[in-house]
DRENTORKOL-3810 file (N, C-alpha, C; in nm, 4 decimals):
REM DRENTORKOL-3810
@n.u->11.9303; n.v->16.9197; n.w->8.4073; ca.u->11.9148; ca.v->16.7685; ca.w->8.3929; c.u->11.9401; c.v->16.7334; c.w->8.3012
@n.u->12.1088; n.v->16.6579; n.w->8.3062; ca.u->12.1380; ca.v->16.6029; ca.w->8.1639; c.u->12.0813; c.v->16.4444; c.w->8.1571
@n.u->12.1000; n.v->16.4230; n.w->7.9915; ca.u->12.0383; ca.v->16.3044; ca.w->7.9681; c.u->12.1130; c.v->16.2116; c.w->8.0453
@n.u->12.2379; n.v->16.2021; n.w->8.0919; ca.u->12.3192; ca.v->16.0299; ca.w->8.1357; c.u->12.2108; c.v->16.0824; c.w->8.3179
@n.u->12.1955; n.v->16.1949; n.w->8.3824; ca.u->12.1331; ca.v->16.2100; ca.w->8.4787; c.u->12.0322; c.v->16.1795; c.w->8.4665
@n.u->11.9601; n.v->16.1799; n.w->8.3796; ca.u->11.8160; ca.v->16.1836; ca.w->8.3679; c.u->11.7745; c.v->15.9733; c.w->8.3624
@n.u->11.9117; n.v->15.9490; n.w->8.2493; ca.u->11.9417; ca.v->15.7753; ca.w->8.2557; c.u->11.9131; c.v->15.7249; c.w->8.3436
@n.u->11.9709; n.v->15.7939; n.w->8.4637; ca.u->12.0515; ca.v->15.7310; ca.w->8.6048; c.u->11.9496; c.v->15.7375; c.w->8.6700
@n.u->11.8786; n.v->15.8400; n.w->8.6488; ca.u->11.7723; ca.v->15.8779; ca.w->8.7716; c.u->11.6273; c.v->15.7927; c.w->8.7436
@n.u->11.6278; n.v->15.6879; n.w->8.6060; ca.u->11.5149; ca.v->15.6507; ca.w->8.5815; c.u->11.5481; c.v->15.4894; c.w->8.5715
@n.u->11.6609; n.v->15.4487; n.w->8.5380; ca.u->11.7448; ca.v->15.3606; ca.w->8.5035; c.u->11.7848; c.v->15.3210; c.w->8.6423
@n.u->11.8388; n.v->15.3089; n.w->8.6845; ca.u->11.9194; ca.v->15.2213; ca.w->8.8207; c.u->11.7449; c.v->15.2124; c.w->8.9048
@n.u->11.6901; n.v->15.2884; n.w->8.9476; ca.u->11.5641; ca.v->15.2317; ca.w->9.0256; c.u->11.4747; c.v->15.1097; c.w->8.9777
@n.u->11.5063; n.v->15.1301; n.w->8.8331; ca.u->11.4161; ca.v->15.0486; ca.w->8.7066; c.u->11.4727; c.v->14.8813; c.w->8.7167
@n.u->11.6234; n.v->14.9115; n.w->8.7164; ca.u->11.7289; ca.v->14.7758; ca.w->8.7737; c.u->11.6951; c.v->14.7147; c.w->8.8544
@n.u->11.7306; n.v->14.8478; n.w->8.9901; ca.u->11.6788; ca.v->14.7861; ca.w->9.1439; c.u->11.5568; c.v->14.6892; c.w->9.1381
@n.u->11.4439; n.v->14.7482; n.w->9.1382; ca.u->11.3474; ca.v->14.6619; ca.w->9.0814; c.u->11.3539; c.v->14.5459; c.w->9.0144
@n.u->11.3819; n.v->14.5044; n.w->8.9364; ca.u->11.4333; ca.v->14.3707; ca.w->8.8738; c.u->11.4787; c.v->14.3241; c.w->8.8891
@n.u->11.6184; n.v->14.3236; n.w->8.9977; ca.u->11.6965; ca.v->14.2587; ca.w->9.0713; c.u->11.5762; c.v->14.1861; c.w->9.1919
@n.u->11.5805; n.v->14.2675; n.w->9.1959; ca.u->11.4804; ca.v->14.1986; ca.w->9.3630; c.u->11.3361; c.v->14.1196; c.w->9.3335
@n.u->11.2904; n.v->14.1747; n.w->9.1702; ca.u->11.2100; ca.v->14.0736; ca.w->9.1210; c.u->11.2083; c.v->13.9223; c.w->9.1430
@n.u->11.3976; n.v->13.9460; n.w->9.0493; ca.u->11.4543; ca.v->13.7713; ca.w->8.9685; c.u->11.4709; c.v->13.7173; c.w->9.1219
@n.u->11.5647; n.v->13.7902; n.w->9.1972; ca.u->11.5613; ca.v->13.7186; ca.w->9.3346; c.u->11.4323; c.v->13.6919; c.w->9.4213
@n.u->11.3343; n.v->13.7250; n.w->9.3992; ca.u->11.2178; ca.v->13.7272; ca.w->9.4745; c.u->11.1765; c.v->13.5728; c.w->9.3703
@n.u->11.1773; n.v->13.6046; n.w->9.3038; ca.u->11.1344; ca.v->13.4578; ca.w->9.1887; c.u->11.1836; c.v->13.3487; c.w->9.2081
@n.u->11.3234; n.v->13.3525; n.w->9.2619; ca.u->11.4348; ca.v->13.2465; ca.w->9.2680; c.u->11.4000; c.v->13.2306; c.w->9.4302
@n.u->11.3505; n.v->13.2935; n.w->9.5088; ca.u->11.3056; ca.v->13.2075; ca.w->9.6338; c.u->11.1391; c.v->13.1210; c.w->9.6095
@n.u->11.0498; n.v->13.2004; n.w->9.5742; ca.u->10.9690; ca.v->13.1576; ca.w->9.5132; c.u->10.9288; c.v->12.9930; c.w->9.4499
@n.u->11.0725; n.v->13.0027; n.w->9.3529; ca.u->11.0909; ca.v->12.8542; ca.w->9.2931; c.u->11.1856; c.v->12.7468; c.w->9.3885
@n.u->11.2855; n.v->12.8191; n.w->9.4738; ca.u->11.2852; ca.v->12.7467; ca.w->9.6225; c.u->11.1780; c.v->12.7081; c.w->9.7140
@n.u->11.1410; n.v->12.7823; n.w->9.7495; ca.u->10.9826; ca.v->12.7159; ca.w->9.8036; c.u->10.8773; c.v->12.6410; c.w->9.7511
@n.u->10.8445; n.v->12.6367; n.w->9.6306; ca.u->10.7712; ca.v->12.5268; ca.w->9.5628; c.u->10.8566; c.v->12.3659; c.w->9.5561
@n.u->10.9928; n.v->12.4024; n.w->9.5649; ca.u->11.0356; ca.v->12.2615; ca.w->9.5428; c.u->11.0732; c.v->12.2264; c.w->9.6682
@n.u->11.0528; n.v->12.2997; n.w->9.7588; ca.u->11.0362; ca.v->12.2234; ca.w->9.9350; c.u->10.9092; c.v->12.2300; c.w->9.9480
@n.u->10.7555; n.v->12.2506; n.w->9.9037; ca.u->10.6846; ca.v->12.1806; ca.w->9.9140; c.u->10.6925; c.v->12.0805; c.w->9.8527
@n.u->10.7245; n.v->12.0411; n.w->9.7190; ca.u->10.7011; ca.v->11.9078; ca.w->9.6795; c.u->10.7920; c.v->11.7985; c.w->9.7215
@n.u->10.8879; n.v->11.8424; n.w->9.7641; ca.u->10.9875; ca.v->11.7411; ca.w->9.8721; c.u->10.8427; c.v->11.7206; c.w->10.0239
@n.u->10.8252; n.v->11.8347; n.w->10.0730; ca.u->10.7287; ca.v->11.8088; ca.w->10.1510; c.u->10.6310; c.v->11.6830; c.w->10.1129
@n.u->10.5265; n.v->11.7119; n.w->10.0197; ca.u->10.4412; ca.v->11.6201; ca.w->9.9565; c.u->10.4498; c.v->11.5132; c.w->9.9709
@n.u->10.6222; n.v->11.4455; n.w->9.9286; ca.u->10.6809; ca.v->11.2917; ca.w->9.8905; c.u->10.6835; c.v->11.2723; c.w->10.0011
@n.u->10.7561; n.v->11.3519; n.w->10.0476; ca.u->10.7178; ca.v->11.2642; ca.w->10.2555; c.u->10.6575; c.v->11.2074; c.w->10.2428
@n.u->10.5180; n.v->11.3565; n.w->10.2535; ca.u->10.4304; ca.v->11.2772; ca.w->10.2746; c.u->10.3403; c.v->11.1936; c.w->10.2682
@n.u->10.3665; n.v->11.1671; n.w->10.0855; ca.u->10.3013; ca.v->11.0029; ca.w->10.0236; c.u->10.3859; c.v->10.8833; c.w->10.1079
@n.u->10.5191; n.v->10.9437; n.w->10.1177; ca.u->10.5588; ca.v->10.7947; ca.w->10.1863; c.u->10.5268; c.v->10.7213; c.w->10.3041
@n.u->10.4929; n.v->10.8548; n.w->10.3908; ca.u->10.4641; ca.v->10.8479; ca.w->10.5332; c.u->10.3402; c.v->10.7498; c.w->10.5303
@n.u->10.2256; n.v->10.8188; n.w->10.4079; ca.u->10.1251; ca.v->10.7426; ca.w->10.4138; c.u->10.1504; c.v->10.6116; c.w->10.3640
@n.u->10.2293; n.v->10.6171; n.w->10.3238; ca.u->10.2773; ca.v->10.4327; ca.w->10.2292; c.u->10.2935; c.v->10.3705; c.w->10.3237
@n.u->10.3970; n.v->10.4101; n.w->10.4357; ca.u->10.4185; ca.v->10.3297; ca.w->10.5117; c.u->10.2965; c.v->10.3157; c.w->10.6726
@n.u->10.2393; n.v->10.3821; n.w->10.6480; ca.u->10.1111; ca.v->10.3638; ca.w->10.7137; c.u->10.0049; c.v->10.2349; c.w->10.7133
@n.u->10.0664; n.v->10.2773; n.w->10.5648; ca.u->9.9393; ca.v->10.1883; ca.w->10.4957; c.u->10.0093; c.v->10.0448; c.w->10.5459
@n.u->10.1281; n.v->10.0059; n.w->10.4893; ca.u->10.2633; ca.v->9.8852; ca.w->10.4900; c.u->10.1985; c.v->9.8017; c.w->10.6830
@n.u->10.2195; n.v->9.8869; n.w->10.7118; ca.u->10.1726; ca.v->9.8648; ca.w->10.9189; c.u->10.0670; c.v->9.8453; c.w->10.9374
@n.u->9.9480; n.v->9.9270; n.w->10.8527; ca.u->9.8354; ca.v->9.8614; ca.w->10.9249; c.u->9.7988; c.v->9.7139; c.w->10.8382
@n.u->9.8605; n.v->9.6810; n.w->10.7240; ca.u->9.8266; ca.v->9.5540; ca.w->10.6890; c.u->9.8935; c.v->9.4991; c.w->10.7318
@n.u->10.0335; n.v->9.4998; n.w->10.8136; ca.u->10.0661; ca.v->9.4148; ca.w->10.8916; c.u->10.0320; c.v->9.3888; c.w->10.9826
@n.u->10.0114; n.v->9.4573; n.w->11.0451; ca.u->9.9145; ca.v->9.4852; ca.w->11.1774; c.u->9.7652; c.v->9.3801; c.w->11.1244
@n.u->9.7066; n.v->9.4088; n.w->11.0571; ca.u->9.5640; ca.v->9.3094; ca.w->10.9944; c.u->9.5996; c.v->9.1398; c.w->10.9726
@n.u->9.7197; n.v->9.1574; n.w->10.9355; ca.u->9.7646; ca.v->8.9838; ca.w->10.9406; c.u->9.8186; c.v->8.9369; c.w->11.0635
@n.u->9.8698; n.v->8.9883; n.w->11.1315; ca.u->9.8965; ca.v->8.9628; ca.w->11.2521; c.u->9.7553; c.v->8.9134; c.w->11.3428
@n.u->9.6905; n.v->9.0481; n.w->11.3362; ca.u->9.5257; ca.v->9.0006; ca.w->11.4409; c.u->9.5021; c.v->8.8918; c.w->11.3143
@n.u->9.4733; n.v->8.8752; n.w->11.2175; ca.u->9.4127; ca.v->8.7745; ca.w->11.2022; c.u->9.4568; c.v->8.6571; c.w->11.2172
@n.u->9.6130; n.v->8.6042; n.w->11.2344; ca.u->9.6674; ca.v->8.5265; ca.w->11.2739; c.u->9.6275; c.v->8.4695; c.w->11.4525
@n.u->9.6277; n.v->8.5615; n.w->11.5121; ca.u->9.5417; ca.v->8.5383; ca.w->11.6521; c.u->9.4678; c.v->8.5119; c.w->11.6477
@n.u->9.3660; n.v->8.5688; n.w->11.5770; ca.u->9.2406; ca.v->8.5513; ca.w->11.5869; c.u->9.2508; c.v->8.4130; c.w->11.5645
@n.u->9.2462; n.v->8.3103; n.w->11.4614; ca.u->9.2454; ca.v->8.1984; ca.w->11.4077; c.u->9.3198; c.v->8.0905; c.w->11.5058
@n.u->9.4068; n.v->8.1244; n.w->11.5738; ca.u->9.4631; ca.v->8.0835; ca.w->11.6651; c.u->9.3949; c.v->8.0405; c.w->11.7828
@n.u->9.3427; n.v->8.1884; n.w->11.8435; ca.u->9.2301; ca.v->8.1735; ca.w->11.9421; c.u->9.0968; c.v->8.0961; c.w->11.8720
@n.u->9.0567; n.v->8.0665; n.w->11.8270; ca.u->8.9344; ca.v->7.9796; ca.w->11.7126; c.u->9.0245; c.v->7.8459; c.w->11.7615
@n.u->9.0948; n.v->7.8428; n.w->11.7457; ca.u->9.1421; ca.v->7.6953; ca.w->11.7270; c.u->9.1609; c.v->7.6383; c.w->11.8434
@n.u->9.1898; n.v->7.7198; n.w->11.9941; ca.u->9.2170; ca.v->7.6954; ca.w->12.0777; c.u->9.0332; c.v->7.7183; c.w->12.1659
@n.u->8.9657; n.v->7.8109; n.w->12.1333; ca.u->8.8278; ca.v->7.7435; ca.w->12.1326; c.u->8.7518; c.v->7.6863; c.w->12.1149
@n.u->8.8225; n.v->7.5751; n.w->12.0013; ca.u->8.7378; ca.v->7.4895; ca.w->11.9750; c.u->8.7912; c.v->7.3963; c.w->12.0127
@n.u->8.9526; n.v->7.3724; n.w->12.0494; ca.u->9.0024; ca.v->7.2310; ca.w->12.1058; c.u->8.9477; c.v->7.2178; c.w->12.3058
@n.u->8.9368; n.v->7.3166; n.w->12.3295; ca.u->8.8326; ca.v->7.3503; ca.w->12.5046; c.u->8.6980; c.v->7.3178; c.w->12.4513
@n.u->8.6512; n.v->7.3255; n.w->12.3617; ca.u->8.4822; ca.v->7.3062; ca.w->12.3257; c.u->8.5411; c.v->7.1159; c.w->12.3250
@n.u->8.6375; n.v->7.1109; n.w->12.2313; ca.u->8.5847; ca.v->6.9202; ca.w->12.2163; c.u->8.6617; c.v->6.8543; c.w->12.3600
@n.u->8.7245; n.v->6.9275; n.w->12.4587; ca.u->8.7713; ca.v->6.8678; ca.w->12.5446; c.u->8.7112; c.v->6.8910; c.w->12.7493
@n.u->8.5550; n.v->7.0377; n.w->12.6584; ca.u->8.5034; ca.v->6.9735; ca.w->12.7891; c.u->8.3236; c.v->6.8975; c.w->12.7384
@n.u->8.3339; n.v->6.8278; n.w->12.6228; ca.u->8.2549; ca.v->6.7545; ca.w->12.5623; c.u->8.2848; c.v->6.6102; c.w->12.6488
@n.u->8.4204; n.v->6.5862; n.w->12.5897; ca.u->8.5283; ca.v->6.4539; ca.w->12.6246; c.u->8.5326; c.v->6.4253; c.w->12.8065
@n.u->8.5264; n.v->6.5457; n.w->12.8610; ca.u->8.5123; ca.v->6.4615; ca.w->12.9814; c.u->8.3723; c.v->6.5459; c.w->13.0435
@n.u->8.2715; n.v->6.5935; n.w->13.0014; ca.u->8.1533; ca.v->6.5939; ca.w->13.0293; c.u->8.1521; c.v->6.7552; c.w->13.1502
@n.u->8.2466; n.v->6.8735; n.w->13.1328; ca.u->8.2488; ca.v->6.9968; ca.w->13.1991; c.u->8.2106; c.v->7.1004; c.w->13.1278
@n.u->8.1051; n.v->7.1241; n.w->13.1540; ca.u->8.0119; ca.v->7.2386; ca.w->13.0992; c.u->8.0644; c.v->7.4161; c.w->13.1234
END
C-alpha cells in the first residue's frame, strides 16, 4: 500500500464523518431555532389569553353592576307598591 492510498484510506472516511457532523450540527441549529419560535408563539398565545380573560372579567363586572342596579330598582318598586 502506497502512502497516497493510505492517506485516502484514512482521510476519505474521516472527511465523510466530519462532513456529516457539520450537517448534523446545522440541522440541530435549525431545530433549536424552530423550538425558540414555538416558545415565542406560546408566550404570545398566553398573553392573548390573559388579555381575553381580563376583558371577560371586565365585562362580567359591568354586567353584575347592572344586575345589582336592577335588583335595587326592583326592591324599591316593591317597597313603593307594597308587593313582596
